[in-house]
TIGUNU-273029 format. One record per residue (C-alpha): x, y, z; residue in one letter. Coordinates in steps of 0.5 Angstrom, whole numbers, m for minus. Each point is the difference from the previous one (the first is absolute). Last residue first. Layout:
% residues N
R:xx:yy:zz:res
R:X:Y:Z:A
...
This chain:
% residues 155
R:xx:yy:zz:res
R:50:91:m42:I
R:m2:7:3:R
R:4:6:m3:K
R:1:7:4:A
R:2:6:m3:S
R:5:6:1:Y
R:1:2:7:Y
R:6:5:1:A
R:m4:5:3:S
R:m3:m4:5:K
R:7:m4:1:W
R:4:6:2:Y
R:m6:3:5:S
R:m1:m7:3:N
R:m8:m1:m1:N
R:2:m6:m4:L
R:2:m3:7:S
R:7:m4:0:T
R:1:m7:2:I
R:8:m2:0:T
R:5:m4:m4:V
R:6:4:m1:G
R:0:7:4:K
R:4:4:m5:T
R:m2:m3:m7:S
R:m7:m2:3:D
R:m1:m7:m2:A
R:m8:0:0:H
R:m6:m1:5:I
R:m6:4:m1:F
R:m5:4:4:K
R:m7:3:m1:N
R:m3:m4:6:D
R:2:m6:m5:G
R:6:m4:m2:I
R:1:3:m7:Y
R:7:m3:m3:I
R:5:4:m2:G
R:3:3:m7:V
R:5:5:m2:H
R:2:3:m7:S
R:m7:1:m3:A
R:0:5:m5:G
R:5:6:m1:K
R:7:m2:4:K
R:3:1:7:Y
R:m7:m1:4:T
R:m7:m1:m4:E
R:m3:m5:5:F
R:m4:m7:m1:F
R:m5:m3:5:V
R:m1:m8:m1:M
R:m6:m3:2:D
R:0:m5:6:G
R:m5:3:5:K
R:m5:4:m4:K
R:0:7:m3:L
R:m6:3:m2:K
R:1:7:1:S
R:7:0:m3:K
R:m3:m2:m7:S
R:1:m7:m2:V
R:4:m1:m7:K
R:m1:m7:m2:Q
R:6:m5:0:G
R:7:0:m3:K
R:4:5:m4:K
R:2:4:7:Y
R:3:m7:2:L
R:5:1:m7:E
R:1:7:2:S
R:2:m2:7:T
R:4:m5:m2:T
R:0:m8:2:R
R:m6:m3:m4:P
R:m5:m3:5:L
R:m1:m8:2:S
R:m5:m1:5:K
R:1:m5:5:G
R:0:4:7:A
R:7:m1:0:K
R:0:3:m7:K
R:m4:6:2:Y
R:4:2:6:A
R:7:m1:m5:Y
R:m3:4:m6:N
R:m2:6:5:V
R:7:0:3:F
R:4:m1:m6:G
R:m5:6:m3:S
R:2:5:6:C
R:7:m2:0:D
R:2:m6:5:F
R:6:m2:5:G
R:3:m7:2:A
R:m8:m2:1:K
R:0:m1:m7:T
R:m1:4:m7:T
R:5:6:0:G
R:1:4:m6:G
R:2:6:4:W
R:0:m2:7:K
R:m4:2:6:Y
R:1:m3:7:K
R:m5:m5:3:T
R:m4:3:5:G
R:m7:m3:m1:I
R:2:m7:m3:V
R:m6:m4:3:K
R:m5:6:m2:K
R:1:m1:m7:G
R:m2:m8:1:E
R:m6:3:3:K
R:m2:5:m5:V
R:1:m6:m6:A
R:m4:m5:4:K
R:m6:5:1:D
R:1:1:m8:K
R:0:m7:m1:Y
R:m6:m2:4:S
R:m4:5:m3:T
R:1:m3:m7:S
R:m1:m7:3:S
R:m7:2:3:A
R:m2:4:m6:A
R:1:m6:m4:E
R:m3:m5:5:V
R:m6:4:1:K
R:m2:0:m8:G
R:m7:m3:1:S
R:2:m6:m4:D
R:7:m1:3:I
R:m3:0:7:P
R:m4:m6:m2:S
R:m7:0:0:P
R:m4:m6:4:A
R:m3:m5:m4:L
R:6:m5:m1:V
R:2:1:7:G
R:m7:m1:3:A
R:0:m7:m4:F
R:7:m2:3:L
R:m3:2:7:S
R:m6:m4:m1:L
R:4:m6:m3:S
R:4:0:7:A
R:m6:1:4:L
R:m3:m6:m3:G
R:7:m4:0:A
R:0:2:8:I
R:m7:m2:1:I
R:1:m7:m4:A
R:6:m2:4:K
R:m3:2:7:K
R:m6:m5:m2:M
């Protein structure tokens, strides 16, 4: 009798699984995975706060801005181009008022166009490899970065 009940419950659960909509059908898996890699990129970036700045650097021995962004996203499972100008060619443009965690923020610093990049972390702050402070968190309201703000992209 126990075997019959167990077999019946097992087949009922299999049947219910066939009828239930899958997360893929509802788009929930894609949304969850896109959110999770962005959250993970921010988390990975925060792990290397304090790492020194190094022109051309792509490792924990030293990062430049695009090397840092590339490192954080790669650790999160997302492969991106290496340079700021190549990063700027990716993704969809996002207005500053609609920034979300994990968006790339670009600044015009030493040359015309996007020449510095960081990762938006929420609360009007971004994480980046600053040439004087190394990997750090900075407010978008900081007077220098506010005037240098160029654009944002969402991958």
